[in-house]
C-alpha positions as CSV (number, residue, x, y, z in Angstrom):
1,X,-54.5,-88.2,-95.6
2,X,-54.6,-84.9,-97.3
3,X,-57.4,-82.4,-97.0
4,X,-58.0,-79.7,-99.5
5,X,-60.8,-77.3,-100.2
6,X,-61.7,-77.9,-103.8
7,X,-60.2,-74.7,-104.9
8,X,-59.3,-71.9,-102.5
9,X,-58.1,-69.7,-105.2
10,X,-57.6,-66.0,-104.5
11,X,-60.2,-63.9,-106.2
12,X,-59.1,-60.8,-108.1
13,X,-62.6,-59.5,-108.7
14,X,-61.5,-56.1,-109.8
15,X,-58.2,-57.0,-111.3
16,X,-57.5,-58.4,-114.7
17,X,-54.1,-59.8,-114.3
18,X,-52.3,-61.1,-117.3
19,X,-48.7,-62.0,-118.2
20,X,-47.6,-61.8,-121.8
21,X,-47.3,-65.5,-122.3
22,X,-49.9,-68.3,-122.6
23,X,-52.2,-67.7,-119.7
24,X,-53.0,-70.5,-117.3
25,X,-56.7,-71.4,-116.8
26,X,-58.5,-69.1,-114.4
27,X,-58.4,-70.3,-110.9
28,X,-61.7,-71.7,-109.8
29,X,-63.5,-70.6,-106.7
30,X,-65.0,-72.8,-104.0
31,X,-68.0,-74.7,-105.1
32,X,-71.2,-74.0,-103.3
33,X,-74.5,-75.9,-102.9
34,X,-77.1,-74.2,-100.8
35,X,-74.5,-72.2,-99.0
36,X,-72.2,-75.2,-98.3
37,X,-68.7,-75.7,-99.8
38,X,-67.4,-78.8,-101.2
39,X,-64.2,-80.2,-99.5
40,X,-62.0,-82.9,-101.2
41,X,-59.9,-85.2,-99.0
42,X,-57.1,-87.4,-100.1
43,X,-56.2,-90.1,-97.6
44,X,-53.0,-92.2,-97.4
45,X,-53.8,-95.3,-95.4
46,X,-51.1,-98.0,-94.6
47,X,-50.6,-101.0,-92.5
48,X,-47.0,-101.9,-91.5
49,X,-45.8,-99.7,-94.3
50,X,-48.0,-101.3,-97.0
51,X,-50.8,-99.3,-98.6
52,X,-54.3,-100.5,-97.7
53,X,-56.4,-100.7,-100.9
54,X,-59.6,-102.5,-100.0
55,X,-61.4,-99.8,-97.9
56,X,-65.1,-99.1,-98.5
57,X,-66.9,-95.8,-97.7
58,X,-68.4,-97.4,-94.7
59,X,-64.9,-98.0,-93.3
60,X,-64.1,-94.3,-93.2
61,X,-65.4,-91.4,-91.1
62,X,-64.5,-87.8,-91.7
63,X,-64.9,-85.1,-88.9
64,X,-64.6,-81.4,-89.3
65,X,-64.1,-79.6,-86.1
66,X,-65.1,-82.8,-84.3
67,X,-68.4,-82.9,-86.2
68,X,-69.1,-85.9,-88.5
69,X,-69.5,-85.2,-92.2
70,X,-71.5,-87.1,-94.8
71,X,-69.1,-88.5,-97.5
72,X,-70.4,-87.8,-101.0
73,X,-67.8,-89.6,-103.1
74,X,-65.1,-92.1,-102.3
75,X,-62.7,-93.7,-104.7
76,X,-59.3,-95.4,-104.8
77,X,-56.6,-93.8,-106.8
78,X,-53.7,-96.2,-107.6
79,X,-50.5,-95.4,-109.4
80,X,-49.4,-97.9,-111.9
81,X,-46.0,-99.5,-111.8
82,X,-43.2,-97.9,-113.9
83,X,-43.2,-98.8,-117.6
84,X,-40.6,-98.3,-120.3
85,X,-40.0,-94.7,-121.4
86,X,-41.0,-95.5,-125.0
87,X,-44.5,-96.5,-123.9
88,X,-45.2,-93.2,-122.1
89,X,-47.2,-90.6,-124.1
90,X,-46.2,-87.0,-123.7
91,X,-48.3,-83.9,-124.5
92,X,-47.3,-81.1,-126.8
93,X,-49.2,-78.0,-125.5
94,X,-49.3,-76.1,-122.2
95,X,-53.0,-76.5,-122.0
96,X,-52.7,-80.3,-122.3
97,X,-50.0,-80.3,-119.7
98,X,-52.1,-78.4,-117.2
99,X,-55.1,-80.7,-117.8
100,X,-52.9,-83.8,-117.3
101,X,-51.4,-82.2,-114.1
102,X,-55.0,-82.1,-112.7
103,X,-55.7,-85.7,-113.8
104,X,-52.4,-87.3,-112.9
105,X,-52.2,-89.9,-110.3
106,X,-49.3,-88.1,-108.6
107,X,-47.5,-84.9,-109.3
108,X,-43.8,-84.6,-108.4
109,X,-41.5,-81.6,-108.6
110,X,-37.7,-81.8,-108.1
111,X,-36.4,-78.6,-106.6
112,X,-32.6,-78.2,-107.0
113,X,-31.3,-75.6,-104.5
114,X,-28.1,-75.0,-106.4
115,X,-26.8,-72.2,-104.1
116,X,-27.1,-74.4,-101.0
117,X,-25.7,-77.7,-102.4
118,X,-22.0,-78.4,-102.7
119,X,-20.5,-80.0,-105.8
120,X,-20.0,-83.2,-103.8
121,X,-23.6,-83.1,-102.7
122,X,-24.9,-82.8,-106.3
123,X,-22.5,-85.6,-107.4
124,X,-23.9,-87.9,-104.7
125,X,-27.5,-87.0,-105.7
126,X,-27.0,-88.2,-109.2
127,X,-27.4,-91.9,-108.8
128,X,-30.3,-91.7,-106.2
129,X,-32.3,-89.4,-108.5
130,X,-32.0,-91.7,-111.5
131,X,-32.8,-94.9,-109.6
132,X,-35.8,-93.3,-107.8
133,X,-37.2,-92.0,-111.1
134,X,-36.8,-95.5,-112.6
135,X,-38.5,-97.3,-109.8
136,X,-41.1,-94.9,-108.4
137,X,-42.4,-92.7,-111.2
138,X,-45.3,-94.5,-113.0
139,X,-46.9,-93.9,-116.4
140,X,-49.8,-92.0,-114.8
141,X,-47.5,-89.7,-112.8
142,X,-46.1,-86.3,-113.9
143,X,-42.7,-84.9,-112.9
144,X,-40.9,-81.6,-113.4
145,X,-37.8,-79.8,-112.3
146,X,-37.2,-76.3,-110.9
147,X,-34.3,-74.2,-109.6
148,X,-34.4,-70.9,-107.6
149,X,-33.5,-69.0,-110.8
150,X,-36.7,-70.2,-112.5
151,X,-40.2,-69.1,-112.5
152,X,-42.7,-71.8,-111.6
153,X,-44.7,-71.1,-114.8
154,X,-41.7,-72.3,-116.7
155,X,-41.8,-75.8,-115.3
156,X,-42.6,-78.5,-117.9
157,X,-44.2,-81.5,-116.4
158,X,-43.7,-84.8,-118.3
159,X,-44.5,-88.5,-118.0
160,X,-41.1,-89.3,-119.3
161,X,-38.1,-89.1,-117.0
162,X,-35.3,-89.6,-119.5
163,X,-34.6,-85.9,-120.0
164,X,-34.3,-85.4,-116.2
165,X,-32.0,-88.4,-116.0
166,X,-29.8,-87.0,-118.7
167,X,-29.7,-83.6,-117.1
168,X,-28.5,-84.8,-113.6
169,X,-26.0,-87.1,-115.3
170,X,-24.5,-84.6,-117.7
171,X,-24.5,-81.7,-115.3
172,X,-23.7,-83.6,-112.1
173,X,-21.8,-80.5,-110.8
174,X,-25.0,-78.4,-110.6
175,X,-24.3,-77.6,-106.9
176,X,-22.6,-74.2,-106.5
177,X,-22.3,-73.7,-102.8
178,X,-18.6,-74.2,-102.5
179,X,-17.6,-72.8,-105.9
180,X,-15.3,-69.8,-106.0
181,X,-16.6,-68.1,-109.1
182,X,-20.3,-68.3,-109.0
183,X,-21.4,-64.7,-108.4
184,X,-24.3,-63.3,-110.4
185,X,-23.9,-59.8,-112.0
186,X,-25.8,-58.3,-109.0
187,X,-23.6,-60.1,-106.6
188,X,-20.5,-58.8,-108.3
189,X,-22.0,-55.3,-108.1
190,X,-22.3,-55.7,-104.3
191,X,-18.7,-56.8,-104.0
192,X,-17.7,-53.6,-105.9
193,X,-19.7,-51.5,-103.6
194,X,-18.1,-53.1,-100.5
195,X,-14.6,-54.2,-101.5
196,X,-12.4,-56.1,-99.0
197,X,-15.4,-56.2,-96.6
198,X,-17.3,-59.0,-94.8
199,X,-20.5,-57.0,-95.6
200,X,-20.5,-58.2,-99.2
201,X,-20.2,-61.9,-98.2
202,X,-23.0,-61.5,-95.6
203,X,-25.3,-59.7,-98.1
204,X,-24.8,-62.2,-100.8
205,X,-25.5,-65.1,-98.5
206,X,-28.7,-63.5,-97.3
207,X,-29.7,-62.7,-100.9
208,X,-29.2,-66.3,-102.0
209,X,-31.3,-67.7,-99.1
210,X,-34.0,-65.1,-99.8
211,X,-34.1,-66.2,-103.5
212,X,-34.5,-69.8,-102.5
213,X,-37.3,-69.2,-100.0
214,X,-39.0,-66.9,-102.5
215,X,-38.8,-69.6,-105.2
216,X,-40.3,-72.2,-102.9
217,X,-43.1,-69.8,-102.0
218,X,-43.8,-69.2,-105.7
219,X,-43.8,-72.9,-106.3
220,X,-46.3,-73.6,-103.6
221,X,-48.6,-70.9,-105.0
222,X,-48.2,-72.4,-108.5
223,X,-48.9,-75.9,-107.4
224,X,-52.0,-74.8,-105.4
225,X,-53.6,-73.7,-108.7
226,X,-52.7,-76.9,-110.6
227,X,-54.7,-79.5,-108.6
228,X,-56.4,-79.9,-105.2
229,X,-54.8,-83.3,-104.5
230,X,-51.5,-83.8,-102.9
231,X,-48.3,-82.5,-104.6
232,X,-44.8,-83.9,-103.8
233,X,-41.8,-81.6,-103.8
234,X,-38.4,-83.2,-103.4
235,X,-36.0,-80.4,-102.2
236,X,-32.4,-81.2,-102.8
237,X,-30.6,-78.9,-100.4
238,X,-28.1,-78.9,-97.6
239,X,-30.2,-76.5,-95.5
240,X,-30.2,-72.8,-94.7
241,X,-29.1,-70.7,-91.8
242,X,-32.5,-68.9,-91.8
243,X,-31.0,-65.4,-91.2
244,X,-32.7,-62.9,-88.9
245,X,-32.1,-59.2,-88.1
246,X,-28.4,-58.3,-87.9
247,X,-27.5,-55.1,-86.1
248,X,-23.9,-55.5,-87.3
249,X,-25.0,-55.5,-90.9
250,X,-27.5,-52.7,-90.3
251,X,-24.7,-50.5,-89.0
252,X,-22.2,-51.7,-91.5
253,X,-19.5,-49.5,-92.9
254,X,-20.0,-46.8,-95.5
255,X,-19.0,-47.9,-99.0
256,X,-16.3,-46.2,-100.8
257,X,-17.3,-42.8,-102.1
258,X,-17.7,-41.8,-105.7
259,X,-14.6,-40.8,-107.5
260,X,-14.2,-38.4,-110.5
261,X,-13.8,-39.6,-114.0
262,X,-14.7,-39.1,-117.6
263,X,-18.1,-40.2,-118.8
264,X,-17.4,-42.3,-121.9
265,X,-20.8,-41.4,-123.4
266,X,-20.3,-37.6,-123.2
267,X,-16.6,-37.1,-122.7
268,X,-17.3,-34.8,-119.8
269,X,-15.9,-34.9,-116.3
270,X,-18.5,-36.5,-114.0
271,X,-18.7,-38.6,-110.8
272,X,-17.7,-42.2,-111.5
273,X,-19.0,-44.9,-109.3
274,X,-17.5,-48.4,-109.2
275,X,-20.6,-49.5,-111.0
276,X,-21.6,-48.0,-114.3
277,X,-25.4,-47.8,-114.4
278,X,-25.4,-48.8,-118.1
279,X,-23.9,-52.2,-117.4
280,X,-26.1,-55.2,-116.8
281,X,-26.7,-56.0,-113.1
282,X,-25.1,-52.7,-112.0
283,X,-26.1,-51.0,-108.8
284,X,-25.5,-47.4,-107.7
285,X,-24.0,-46.8,-104.2
286,X,-27.4,-45.7,-103.1
287,X,-28.9,-48.9,-104.3
288,X,-26.2,-50.9,-102.5
289,X,-27.0,-49.2,-99.2
290,X,-30.7,-49.6,-99.7
291,X,-30.2,-53.3,-100.3
292,X,-27.9,-53.6,-97.3
293,X,-30.4,-52.1,-94.9
294,X,-33.2,-54.3,-96.3
295,X,-31.2,-57.5,-96.0
296,X,-30.1,-56.5,-92.5
297,X,-33.7,-56.6,-91.2
298,X,-35.0,-59.8,-92.9
299,X,-36.5,-62.5,-90.7
300,X,-36.2,-65.8,-92.6
301,X,-37.3,-67.9,-89.6
302,X,-40.7,-66.2,-89.8
303,X,-40.7,-66.5,-93.6
304,X,-39.9,-70.2,-93.4
305,X,-42.8,-70.8,-91.0
306,X,-45.2,-68.9,-93.2
307,X,-43.9,-71.0,-96.2
308,X,-44.8,-74.2,-94.3
309,X,-48.2,-73.0,-93.3
310,X,-48.9,-72.0,-96.9
311,X,-47.7,-75.3,-98.2
312,X,-49.9,-77.2,-95.7
313,X,-53.0,-75.3,-96.8
314,X,-52.1,-75.9,-100.5
315,X,-51.7,-79.6,-99.9
316,X,-48.0,-79.5,-100.8
317,X,-45.6,-82.0,-99.1
318,X,-41.9,-81.3,-98.9
319,X,-39.3,-84.1,-98.9
320,X,-35.9,-82.4,-98.1
321,X,-33.0,-84.5,-99.2
322,X,-29.3,-83.9,-98.2
323,X,-27.6,-86.3,-100.6
324,X,-24.2,-86.0,-98.8
325,X,-25.3,-88.9,-96.6
326,X,-23.3,-89.5,-93.4
327,X,-21.2,-86.4,-92.9
328,X,-19.1,-85.0,-90.1
329,X,-18.6,-81.4,-91.0
330,X,-21.1,-79.0,-92.5
331,X,-18.4,-76.7,-94.1
332,X,-15.3,-78.9,-94.4
333,X,-13.4,-76.1,-96.3
334,X,-13.8,-73.6,-93.4
335,X,-10.7,-74.4,-91.4
336,X,-11.2,-71.3,-89.3
337,X,-14.4,-72.7,-87.7
338,X,-14.1,-74.6,-84.4
339,X,-15.6,-78.2,-84.7
340,X,-18.3,-77.3,-82.1
341,X,-19.5,-74.3,-84.2
342,X,-19.6,-76.4,-87.4
343,X,-21.5,-79.1,-85.7
344,X,-24.1,-76.6,-84.3
345,X,-24.6,-75.2,-87.8
346,X,-25.1,-78.7,-89.2
347,X,-27.5,-79.6,-86.4
348,X,-29.6,-76.4,-86.9
349,X,-29.9,-76.8,-90.6
350,X,-31.0,-80.4,-90.4
351,X,-33.5,-79.6,-87.6
352,X,-35.1,-77.0,-89.9
353,X,-35.3,-79.6,-92.7
354,X,-36.9,-82.1,-90.4
355,X,-39.5,-79.5,-89.4
356,X,-40.1,-78.7,-93.1
357,X,-41.0,-82.4,-93.7
358,X,-42.9,-82.9,-90.5
359,X,-45.2,-79.9,-90.8
360,X,-46.1,-80.7,-94.4
361,X,-46.6,-84.4,-94.0
362,X,-43.5,-85.3,-95.9
363,X,-40.3,-87.2,-94.9
364,X,-36.7,-86.3,-94.8
365,X,-33.5,-87.9,-96.0
366,X,-30.5,-86.6,-94.1
367,X,-27.4,-88.0,-92.4
368,X,-28.9,-91.3,-91.1
369,X,-27.7,-93.4,-94.0
370,X,-25.4,-93.5,-96.9
371,X,-28.0,-95.5,-98.9
372,X,-29.7,-92.3,-100.3
373,X,-31.3,-94.2,-103.1
374,X,-32.9,-96.8,-100.9
375,X,-34.1,-94.1,-98.4
376,X,-35.7,-92.1,-101.2
377,X,-37.6,-95.1,-102.6
378,X,-38.7,-96.2,-99.1
379,X,-40.3,-92.8,-98.3
380,X,-42.4,-93.0,-101.5
381,X,-43.5,-96.6,-101.0
382,X,-46.6,-95.7,-99.0
383,X,-47.9,-93.0,-101.4
384,X,-48.4,-95.4,-104.4
385,X,-52.2,-95.3,-103.8
386,X,-54.6,-93.1,-101.9
387,X,-58.3,-92.6,-101.4
388,X,-60.0,-89.5,-102.7
389,X,-63.2,-88.5,-100.9
390,X,-65.4,-85.4,-100.9
391,X,-68.1,-84.0,-98.7
392,X,-70.2,-80.8,-98.3
393,X,-69.2,-79.1,-95.1
394,X,-72.0,-78.9,-92.5
395,X,-70.4,-75.6,-91.4
396,X,-71.9,-73.0,-93.7
397,X,-70.1,-70.0,-92.1
398,X,-68.0,-68.1,-94.6
399,X,-65.6,-66.8,-92.1
400,X,-62.2,-67.5,-93.7
401,X,-61.1,-69.5,-90.6
402,X,-59.1,-72.6,-90.3
403,X,-61.1,-75.8,-89.9
404,X,-59.7,-78.9,-88.4
405,X,-60.1,-82.2,-90.2
406,X,-59.9,-85.7,-88.7
407,X,-60.2,-89.0,-90.5
408,X,-60.8,-92.3,-88.8
409,X,-60.6,-95.7,-90.3
410,X,-62.6,-98.6,-88.7
411,X,-59.7,-101.0,-88.7
412,X,-57.0,-101.7,-86.1
413,X,-53.4,-100.8,-86.4
414,X,-53.8,-98.8,-89.6
415,X,-51.9,-95.5,-90.1
416,X,-53.7,-92.5,-91.6
417,X,-51.5,-89.7,-92.9
418,X,-53.2,-86.4,-92.5
419,X,-52.7,-82.6,-92.3
420,X,-54.7,-80.5,-89.8
421,X,-57.4,-79.1,-92.1
422,X,-58.2,-76.3,-94.6
423,X,-58.9,-72.6,-94.7
424,X,-62.6,-71.8,-95.2
425,X,-63.6,-69.2,-97.8
426,X,-64.8,-65.7,-97.0
427,X,-68.1,-64.1,-98.0
428,X,-66.3,-62.1,-100.6
429,X,-64.9,-65.2,-102.2
430,X,-68.3,-66.9,-102.1
431,X,-69.9,-63.9,-103.9
432,X,-67.1,-63.8,-106.4
433,X,-67.7,-67.5,-107.1
434,X,-71.3,-66.8,-108.0
435,X,-72.9,-67.9,-104.8
436,X,-75.3,-65.9,-102.7
437,X,-74.3,-66.4,-99.0
438,X,-77.3,-67.1,-96.7
439,X,-77.1,-66.0,-93.1
440,X,-78.5,-68.5,-90.6
441,X,-81.5,-67.5,-88.6
442,X,-80.6,-65.6,-85.4
443,X,-77.2,-64.5,-86.8
444,X,-75.9,-61.0,-86.6
445,X,-77.2,-58.5,-89.2
446,X,-75.2,-58.0,-92.3
447,X,-72.7,-55.2,-92.3
448,X,-73.5,-52.0,-94.3
449,X,-73.0,-52.2,-98.1
450,X,-70.0,-49.7,-97.8
451,X,-68.3,-52.1,-95.4
452,X,-69.1,-55.1,-97.6
453,X,-67.6,-53.4,-100.7
454,X,-64.5,-52.5,-98.8
455,X,-64.1,-56.1,-97.6
456,X,-64.7,-57.5,-101.1
457,X,-61.9,-55.3,-102.4
458,X,-59.3,-56.9,-100.2
459,X,-60.0,-60.5,-101.4
460,X,-56.9,-60.5,-103.7
461,X,-54.7,-59.6,-100.7
462,X,-55.2,-63.1,-99.5
463,X,-52.8,-64.4,-102.1
464,X,-49.6,-63.4,-103.7
465,X,-49.9,-61.4,-106.9
466,X,-47.0,-60.2,-109.0
467,X,-48.4,-56.7,-109.2
468,X,-51.4,-54.8,-107.8
469,X,-53.2,-51.6,-108.7
470,X,-55.4,-49.2,-106.9
471,X,-57.1,-46.2,-108.4
472,X,-59.4,-43.3,-107.2
473,X,-61.4,-40.8,-109.1
474,X,-61.6,-37.1,-108.4
475,X,-63.2,-34.2,-110.2
476,X,-61.5,-34.3,-113.6
477,X,-58.7,-36.7,-112.7
478,X,-57.7,-40.2,-111.8
479,X,-55.0,-41.0,-109.3
480,X,-53.4,-44.5,-109.2
481,X,-50.9,-46.6,-107.4
482,X,-49.2,-49.6,-109.0
483,X,-47.2,-51.8,-106.7
484,X,-44.9,-54.7,-107.5
485,X,-44.8,-57.6,-105.1
486,X,-41.6,-57.9,-103.1
487,X,-41.0,-61.3,-104.8
488,X,-41.4,-59.8,-108.3
489,X,-38.9,-57.1,-107.6
490,X,-36.4,-59.7,-106.6
491,X,-36.6,-61.5,-109.9
492,X,-33.4,-61.1,-112.0
493,X,-35.1,-59.3,-114.8
494,X,-36.4,-56.6,-112.4
495,X,-33.2,-55.9,-110.5
496,X,-32.3,-53.1,-112.9
497,X,-35.7,-51.5,-112.8
498,X,-38.2,-51.1,-115.6
499,X,-41.0,-49.0,-117.2
500,X,-44.6,-48.4,-116.3
501,X,-47.2,-47.5,-119.0
502,X,-50.5,-46.5,-117.5
503,X,-53.4,-46.1,-119.9
504,X,-56.8,-44.6,-118.9
505,X,-59.6,-45.2,-121.4
506,X,-63.3,-44.9,-121.1
507,X,-65.5,-48.0,-120.6
508,X,-67.4,-48.6,-123.8
509,X,-70.9,-49.9,-123.3
510,X,-72.9,-50.6,-126.5
511,X,-70.1,-49.3,-128.7
512,X,-70.6,-45.6,-127.6
513,X,-69.1,-43.4,-125.0
514,X,-69.2,-39.7,-124.0
515,X,-66.1,-39.9,-121.8
516,X,-62.6,-38.5,-122.6
517,X,-60.4,-40.2,-125.1
518,X,-57.7,-42.6,-124.0
519,X,-54.6,-41.2,-122.4
520,X,-51.3,-42.8,-121.6
521,X,-48.5,-41.8,-119.2
522,X,-45.0,-43.5,-119.0
523,X,-43.1,-43.7,-115.7
524,X,-39.6,-45.0,-115.1
525,X,-39.3,-47.7,-112.4
526,X,-36.0,-47.4,-110.4
527,X,-34.1,-50.5,-109.3
528,X,-35.7,-51.8,-106.1
529,X,-38.7,-49.5,-106.4
530,X,-42.0,-51.3,-105.7
531,X,-44.6,-48.5,-105.4
532,X,-45.2,-46.3,-108.5
533,X,-47.8,-43.5,-107.9
534,X,-49.4,-41.6,-110.8
535,X,-51.1,-38.3,-109.8
536,X,-53.4,-37.8,-112.7
537,X,-53.1,-37.6,-116.5
538,X,-52.0,-34.7,-118.8
539,X,-55.6,-33.6,-119.7
540,X,-58.7,-33.4,-117.5
541,X,-61.2,-36.2,-117.7
542,X,-64.9,-35.8,-118.0
543,X,-67.3,-37.7,-115.7
544,X,-67.7,-41.4,-116.4
545,X,-66.4,-44.9,-115.8
546,X,-62.8,-45.6,-117.0
547,X,-60.6,-48.7,-117.4
548,X,-57.2,-48.1,-115.9
549,X,-54.6,-50.5,-117.4
550,X,-51.0,-50.7,-116.3
551,X,-48.3,-52.5,-118.2
552,X,-44.9,-53.0,-116.5
553,X,-41.9,-54.1,-118.5
554,X,-38.6,-55.0,-116.8
555,X,-35.5,-53.3,-118.1
556,X,-33.7,-56.6,-118.4
557,X,-36.6,-58.6,-119.9
558,X,-39.2,-58.4,-122.6
559,X,-42.3,-60.0,-121.0
560,X,-44.5,-57.3,-119.5
561,X,-46.9,-57.7,-116.6
562,X,-50.4,-56.3,-117.0
563,X,-53.0,-55.4,-114.4
564,X,-56.1,-53.3,-114.6
565,X,-59.1,-52.0,-112.7
566,X,-62.1,-49.8,-113.2
567,X,-62.7,-46.4,-111.6
568,X,-65.3,-43.7,-111.8
569,X,-64.7,-40.0,-112.3
570,X,-67.4,-38.0,-110.5
571,X,-69.4,-35.2,-112.1
572,X,-68.1,-31.6,-111.8
573,X,-70.7,-30.9,-109.1
574,X,-69.2,-33.5,-106.8
575,X,-67.2,-32.3,-103.9
576,X,-65.7,-35.7,-102.9
577,X,-63.8,-38.3,-104.9
578,X,-65.1,-41.8,-105.5
579,X,-62.5,-43.8,-103.6
580,X,-59.4,-43.6,-101.4
581,X,-55.8,-44.2,-102.0
582,X,-53.8,-45.8,-99.2
583,X,-50.3,-45.0,-97.9
584,X,-48.2,-46.9,-95.3
585,X,-45.5,-45.9,-92.9
586,X,-43.4,-48.4,-90.9
587,X,-39.9,-49.8,-90.4
588,X,-39.5,-50.5,-94.1
589,X,-40.4,-46.9,-95.1
590,X,-38.8,-44.8,-92.4
591,X,-40.5,-41.5,-91.7
592,X,-42.0,-41.3,-95.2
593,X,-45.6,-42.4,-96.1
594,X,-45.4,-44.6,-99.2
595,X,-48.4,-45.1,-101.5
596,X,-49.5,-48.8,-101.6
597,X,-51.9,-51.0,-103.5
598,X,-51.4,-53.9,-101.2
599,X,-54.2,-54.2,-98.5
600,X,-52.0,-56.2,-96.2
601,X,-50.5,-54.3,-93.2
602,X,-48.6,-55.1,-90.1
603,X,-49.1,-53.9,-86.5
604,X,-45.8,-52.0,-86.7
605,X,-47.2,-49.7,-89.5
606,X,-49.5,-46.7,-89.8
607,X,-52.3,-46.5,-92.4
608,X,-53.3,-43.3,-94.1
609,X,-56.0,-42.9,-96.8
610,X,-56.4,-39.9,-99.0
611,X,-59.6,-38.7,-100.8
612,X,-59.8,-35.8,-103.4
613,X,-61.9,-32.8,-102.3
614,X,-63.0,-29.6,-103.8
615,X,-63.0,-27.5,-100.7
616,X,-60.6,-27.7,-97.7
617,X,-63.3,-26.3,-95.4
618,X,-65.4,-29.5,-95.8
619,X,-65.8,-31.3,-92.4
620,X,-65.2,-35.0,-92.0
621,X,-64.9,-37.7,-89.3
622,X,-63.1,-41.0,-89.4
623,X,-63.9,-44.4,-87.7
624,X,-62.2,-47.8,-87.6
625,X,-64.7,-50.6,-88.1
626,X,-64.7,-54.4,-87.7
627,X,-65.7,-56.6,-90.5
628,X,-69.2,-56.7,-89.0
629,X,-69.4,-52.9,-89.2
630,X,-69.0,-52.2,-85.5
631,X,-67.0,-49.1,-84.5
632,X,-63.7,-49.7,-82.6
633,X,-62.4,-47.4,-79.9
634,X,-59.4,-46.2,-81.9
635,X,-58.6,-42.6,-82.7
636,X,-58.7,-41.8,-86.4
637,X,-57.1,-38.4,-87.1
638,X,-58.4,-36.2,-89.9
639,X,-56.8,-33.4,-91.7
640,X,-56.5,-31.9,-95.2
641,X,-53.6,-31.1,-97.4
642,X,-53.2,-29.1,-100.6
643,X,-51.1,-30.1,-103.6
644,X,-50.2,-26.8,-105.2
645,X,-48.7,-28.4,-108.2
646,X,-51.9,-30.3,-109.0
647,X,-54.2,-27.7,-107.5
648,X,-55.8,-30.5,-105.5
649,X,-57.2,-30.6,-102.0
650,X,-57.0,-34.0,-100.3
651,X,-58.8,-35.3,-97.2
652,X,-56.5,-37.4,-95.0
653,X,-57.5,-40.0,-92.4
654,X,-54.8,-41.8,-90.4
655,X,-54.8,-44.6,-87.8
656,X,-52.1,-46.4,-85.8
657,X,-52.4,-50.2,-86.3
658,X,-50.4,-51.3,-83.2
659,X,-53.5,-52.2,-81.0
660,X,-55.1,-54.4,-83.7
661,X,-55.1,-58.2,-83.8
662,X,-54.7,-60.2,-87.1
663,X,-57.9,-59.9,-89.1
664,X,-59.8,-57.7,-91.5
665,X,-60.9,-54.1,-90.8
666,X,-62.4,-51.1,-92.5
667,X,-61.3,-47.5,-92.3
668,X,-64.3,-45.2,-92.8
669,X,-64.2,-41.6,-93.7
670,X,-67.6,-39.7,-93.5
671,X,-67.3,-36.4,-95.4
672,X,-70.1,-34.0,-94.6
673,X,-71.7,-31.9,-97.4
674,X,-75.1,-30.8,-98.2
675,X,-77.6,-33.6,-97.5
676,X,-76.3,-37.0,-96.5
677,X,-72.6,-37.4,-95.7
678,X,-70.4,-39.1,-98.4
679,X,-69.0,-42.4,-97.0
680,X,-65.6,-43.5,-98.3
681,X,-64.3,-46.9,-97.0
682,X,-61.0,-48.7,-97.3
683,X,-60.7,-52.4,-96.3
684,X,-57.4,-53.8,-95.1
685,X,-56.0,-56.9,-93.4
686,X,-53.6,-57.2,-90.5
687,X,-51.1,-60.0,-91.1
688,X,-48.5,-61.4,-88.7
């Protein structure tokens, strides 16, 4: 059985995120009734491998954290047997496709991991895929395909399988693992940076594994927003090494130095690198070194576990399939490998794939049989029908914690397939969903409004957004930070950088405004750059509320990403800004503090916030608070700095995050002035 909170979509209350293409429907928030949230449960019940289809509501009991729940709705969803392709009706618009995906009996996605499948593996997968589609996919099901090079938003789900069958038949050699000439432009650039070196091979292998895991992560996020019921992902792969930190790669060897040549654009003598920055996919030597260090410190074992946890919560089941069948060697073309090493590699890869299926309630097809087609059809035999139930949770706490679900059937010898539970919403998500959370009698008092606002602001940090923005108003200016997600930067169109256009325009209420006219600033985004700070506009701004809109366009693409937020510029009499900007320092930044719009931090980092001031002599104190508003015994250092170029004084509060456990916190800065102190808060989340 599968359990899923009706929709646990991430709320971007202050963000207006849009991509320049047909936008998907807005993600719904948890439904609430008198403070309770609706939970939907899909249960797969079988007896001796055959689905049980005659259960009544009285035959089923649902427990949440060992407490019985009252079942509100209960129905059997049965997938019809396959019908001829000509009788299946397809849709013509993206809107219709998304609606059908929500209503479909079952939703299948075929993920082709091209970089980790050999040509022989893709050839052997051809027949099993075609036979499975013919015998398993019914007229009420939807199926789509994806590769690591695709964006999940580009997946086209269809009731007809003929196009997929033609694709795997005509391009049976889609596996590229053992091909000699398969490098992308970026990979060729790395080889030019490190000629005749093992470093290039290691970096490229790590990049390909990272791209695959990132693609699976994006797919899970995409499927989470399509429907609450179970989603099936058939992953055609031969497994991954799951790279971890490599001291050898981190040390590496210096790439060859720049030579001297003639710039073909100017005719002048200039340094010539092995990579011309005007060429597609080119990287400078500095970019190569930055990429090498970043790849040396990756931890894909942790990333893999986080992927499975996210899939479990999103009700996504993985079905890894190694179509090679019974094999002896993992890398038969590597004659330099001892058989024991090759066997260990194969064993580790298959163990990871087994864990992938086990932790997401899927099944795996590996080296136990050469009848791949029969094995694939067998694993889907028990998911032809399921029960969809719903209940209102008796636990009204909006604590964002994981809640265990257990389903029992009052029959002997039946098997109920289930995942552990679901993630409860937070108070911020409840308020954003239009509900007014009620605190039970005798509960702790509500935190101060400044703490609540800070916690509400970090709600988008619970999910993965392609870009984030944070802005703060000072006297006559607006400072902003726009940050690309790490997965976005890794997309092919962003590898060569891009351009940021930041527009500040007054909020218009009733068609009139007394604020400043709109202003726009353009900033170049370097390859690999994630954080783009903007320290004010060209002309001073008058007091008022402004819309800050960022448009980011990749250099190798045409579709921009847009994100926006609102910020208030205080009056000229104010001595303190209206909000804080955050900076982080950690292993990924070295000794530098890097501006960030992402409220997620790790214990290995330091957090710094900055607030515009008008006088460096103003006194202030900082505190670290829990989500309940209680002060913690951690030292928050306070100082001021002066930006001579901008003629700006900034209050700085800094805290070390090492002592904190995973959870949400608030950094508070109380700035003393005449009368009551001005309270500036910044909410953040500690993640593993």
